[in-house]
N, C-alpha and C positions, 0 to 999 in steps of 0.2 A: 763718597759718591752715592748719590741717591738712586733708588730703584725706580725705573720708569713705571708709570701706572699701567695696570693691565688693560688690554683692549676689551676684556670681558667684564661686564658688570657683575655685581654680587647676585643679582636676580638671575642673570643668565647662567651663572655657575650653579646656583641652587636648582634651577629648572633642569639643567643638564644632569645633575645628580639624581633628581627625581625621575627623569626619563629612564636613566639606566636602572634604577631600583625597580621601576614598574615592570621591567622585563623579567624580574624574579629569576635571574640567572639564565634565561633562555636566549639572551643575546650577548655577544661579546662586547668588550670595551671598543674594539675596532669598529664593529658594526654600528653601534650607537654614535660613536665619534664621527664616523663618516656621514651619518645622517644629519648631524648638526654642524658639521664643518670644522671640527677641532682635531688636534692630534690625540691619538688614543692614550698616550702617556699623560697628556694634560688632563684628560678626563679621569684617568685612573687616580691621579694625584688629588683631584677635586673630591672624588668619592672617598679616598682615604682620609682626607682632611675632615670631611663631613662626618665620617664614622667616628672620628676622634673627638668631635665636638659634643658637649653635654646636651641632653635633650632639653629644650626650653620648656619651662613650666607655664609660660604664658607669652603673649605677644603684645607689645605696646606699639601703637602707631604714633607717628609724629603728627604735629598739627597740620602740616601740608597733606599727609596721607589721609587724615580724617576728613579734611575738606574735599579731597578728591573722591572719597567714598560717598560723601553726602551728595556731591554733584552727580555721580553715577546713579544713585538711587532716585534722584529727582528726574534725571533724564530718562530712566526706564520705568514707566508707570506700572509695569507688571511685577516689579520687585517690591517686596514688603518693606515697610518703614523701619525695619530692624534687621540686624545681621541674621541671615538664615536663608531658607529656601524661598523661592517666589511664592506669592500668594496663590492658593488653588483657584482655578478658574480665571486667572489673569490673562492678559493679552500675550504674555510671554510663552505660556504653556497651556495646552489643552487640559480640561478637567481630568484628573486621574492620570495625567501623563508626566507628573512632576518628577518621577523617578526614572524616566526613560532618558535616552541619549540626547534629547534636544538641548539640555543644558550644556553638554559638551560641544554640540554644534555651535551654540551661541558663543561659548568661550573662544572657539576656533575662529569664528567670524569677526570677533571684536578684539582678539588678542593684540593685534598690531596697534590698535588705537589706545587701549587701556592697560595692556599687560596681563599676562596669565595670573600672576600672583594676586593682583587687585580683584580681578573678576572672580577668582575662586573664593576670596574672602567675602566678597559681596554675596555670592551665591551660597556661601557656607559649606563649601565642599573642599576636600583635600586635593592639593595639586597632584599628589601621587596617583589619585584615582583618575584625574584628567589625563595624565600622561600614560597611565595604563590603558585607558580607552584609546588614546592617540596611537600608542604602540601596536594596538590590535587592529588598526584601521585596514592595514593591508590584508590581514587574515580574514577580516569581515568581508572585504571586497572579493577576495578569492572564494570564500564560502558562498557569497551571493552568486558569483558567476558559475560556480559548480552546481548550485541548486537550479539555476536557470537551465543549464544543460540537462540536469536530471529531470526537470519538469518536461522538457521536450521529449526525453526518452519515455517517460511515463505516458505522455499523450500519444506517442507513436504506438506503444503497446496497446493502449486503450482503444485507439482508433482501428488498429489492425484486427482486434478482436470484436469490432463493431460495438464497442462500449460495454462489453460483457464483464471484463475482469474488474474485481475490486482489489483491495490492498493485498491480500495474501497471494493471489495469482499474479498480480503485477510484480510483486516482490520475487516470486519464484521464476517468472519469465526473465527478469533482469539478471538474476543470479545465473540462470542457464546461459546467458550471453556473456558471462564473465564479469558482470558488474557487481562489485562488492559494496553493498549499501544496507543500512539498517532499516528494518521493516517499519519501525516507528517514524523514521524520517520520511519514508514514502507515505505513510498514513497522514502525517502532518501536511506534506506538500499537496497531496490529493485533496485534503480537506480545505486547505487555503485557496486552491485553484478550482474548486468545485468539480473535481473529477470523481465521478461516482459510478460504481458498478450497478448493474441492473438488479432490481429488487423483485421479490416474489409477489405474485398476484394470485388472487383466488381462482380456482378452477371449478368447472362444473363436473358433476358426477356422471360417469359413463357406464358404470357397472350395473347391469340389470340381472340379478340372480334368477336362476331357474330352479325353483324349489321342488320341482317334480323329479329332478335328476339327483341321485345320490352323489354327494361330493367326494372328491378324492381326499385322502388323508393329508394332513400337514406334515410334510417331511423336512421342512426348513426350521420351524419353530423360532422364527425371527432371528435366526443366525445367518446373516447375509455375508458369509465369508466362504472362501474355498481356497485350498492350498495349491491348486493347479487348475488349468483350464478344463472346461467341459465336465465339471463335476456338478455344478449347480447353475441353472439358468433361471431368470425371472422374466415375466412378461406382463404387459398391460395394454390398454387402449386409451388414447386421449383424442380430443377433438381439436381441430384447427379451423379458424374462420376463413371463408373464401366467398367473396361477393356477398350475397344475401343468404348463404347456406353454410354447410360445414363439410370438412373432410375429416377422415379418421385415420389415425396412425397406430398400428400395432407394432410392438417391439419385442425383441428377445435380447436379454442382457446377460453376459457371463459374469457371475459374481466374483470370479478370481481377479479380473482386471477391469471390471465395469465397462467392458467393450460392448458396443451394440453390434452383435454378431448377425442379427437378422431383423428386418423390418418390412412392413407393407403399408401402403397408403392407398385409400379408396374413398369413395363417396358413400359408403355404407358400413354397417357394423355387423354384417353377417359372419357366419363361421369361417367363410373363405378368407376373410381378412386376417384372422389370427393363424389360420392354417398356412397361408402364404408366408407369413413372417417366420413361422417355425421351419418351413421347408427351406427358406433362404438361409436360416441359421445353420441347418444341417449341411447345406451345400457349402457354406463358408468354412465349415470345419472338415471338409473333405468327405462327408458322408458317413463318417464313423463316430457315432455319439452314443453307443450302447451304454446304458446305465446312467446317463445324465439325468438329473432331476430338473423338471420344468415346473416352476412354482408360479401360480397366478391367483387372482381373486376368484370369486365364485360366479363370475359373469356367465350368462347362458352360452356364449360362444365357446368358452373353455370347458364347459360341462357337457357339450354336445357329443353325440355318438360319433359324428364325423371326425371331430378333433381327437377323440379317444383312439379311433382307428389309426390315424396318422401317427400318433405317439407310439402305439404298439409296433407299427411298421418300422420305425427307426429305433426302437429299443429305449424310448424316452419314458421315464417314470413321472407320472403326473402328481402334482402336489397343489393343495389349495389352502388359502387362509380362511379366516372367519368372515362372515357377512358383515359389511359395514365397517371393517377395521382396516384403515389405511396402513397401520403399523405392521400388519401381517404381510404387506408387500411394499415395504418402505423403499427398497432400492429402486423399484420401477417408478414409484411416485417421485423419488428424488430426481430421476432422469427427466421426467416430464416437467418438473419445476424448473430445472436448468434449461430445458429446451425452450420453454415459453418465456422465461425471464431473460435469457441471454441470447438465444438464437433467433427466435421468432419475434419477441418483444411486442406482443399484443397488437401487431399491425394486421389489419384485414386486407388480404391480397385480393386482387380483382378476378383472378382466374385460377383454375386448378393447376395450370402449367406453372404459374408463379409460385404457388404453394409447393409443388413438387421440387422445383429448383431450389427453393429456400431450405426445404427439408433435407435435400441431398447435401447442400453446402453445409448446413448445420450439423448433420450427422458426421460428415467427413471431418469437420473441424473438431467435433466432440471426440472422435476416435483417435485422430492423428495429433491434434494440437492442444486440446483443452487439458489443463493441468488439474489433477484431482488431489485434494488434501489427503484423502484416504490412501493414495498411492505414492505418498511422498512427493507430491506435486509433479508426477510424471503423467503423460497422457496414457490412455489405455494400451495403445499399441507399443509405446515405449516400455511400459511396464511388462507387457508380455514378452517383448524382446529381451529385456533384462533378466526376467526369471528363466526364460528358455536358455540363455547363455549360462546362467548360474547352474542350471540343472545339468547342462552338458559338461561343465567343469567338474561338478560333483561326480558324475558318472565316470569321467575319465580318470579321476583320482582313485 
């Protein structure tokens, strides 16, 4: 009794074995068999038989197969006149794109007409590599869909922060929302989709030193840190465009949390501007700031007798950096850089009312929402709440 011929060709069996091997153990016989429509035990037997076969040292084509390959090469002008990869710059592939997945797309598109084995031989590639690519198609589609969702989330964070955040803060924001994602992946997607945080622009100098007034000593020494609130404050003045003129913002920042504890906005740079900012900071801290150091540049406003009297009244110790050295007040300079780069974005407002609203929104965002790299990507208020809770736990213990 003769054995009936198999309904599966030799090529089909070889391709099925190659598909299973391409999974490199990540897929079961049943999973691969279900995909190609055969019994899983049948596939297992094919793989075992293939494993038992000696590795061929070469491949010989029949006369009919050689004729078919010649026909394929002639039909496809982008294929070189020899066995191997398509010619660079041909119609089949873009220049420099020969190693990309278009060859696999071409094989998939023409496999029904010419067969996978012949196409792989024409293109000079291993069938196992094609099947490995084919086996990963679902994973690539899932990854592409996941990245589409991630790009939407990145855009949402970027738009919510008015285009402020770059890669580090977008990453921190998404992680705070429970999104586990690699920072390099965010950087790549933002680069590919043209999502960019705002960049620093040059600023004008607003410090006008009064050389007739003896300066206060430098009690900071470029150490812009503090182990608890209300130990060291820093302040400065910057300008904001409005209509055809300017408004001026004076600030008081707590070095412990980088929180803006006091600020004042006016259309002048008189001493009252910095005095109001300091009074606001004292009020925000409950009126008890005895011993806090307030560090500034040597601007005439900070060196005035009026400002000195206000500091003495609240027990504030004055400190000043050197003339013309932005590094001696780097923390205040950093805040202004963030304000203009991220919150104001060099837009000239038409009225003082618009400027005041934008400054208020910007400072609120800065204190409550903006994530700082120096604070472990917490906002200033979050950082203060965290350290206060830790201190309570320590005292209770």
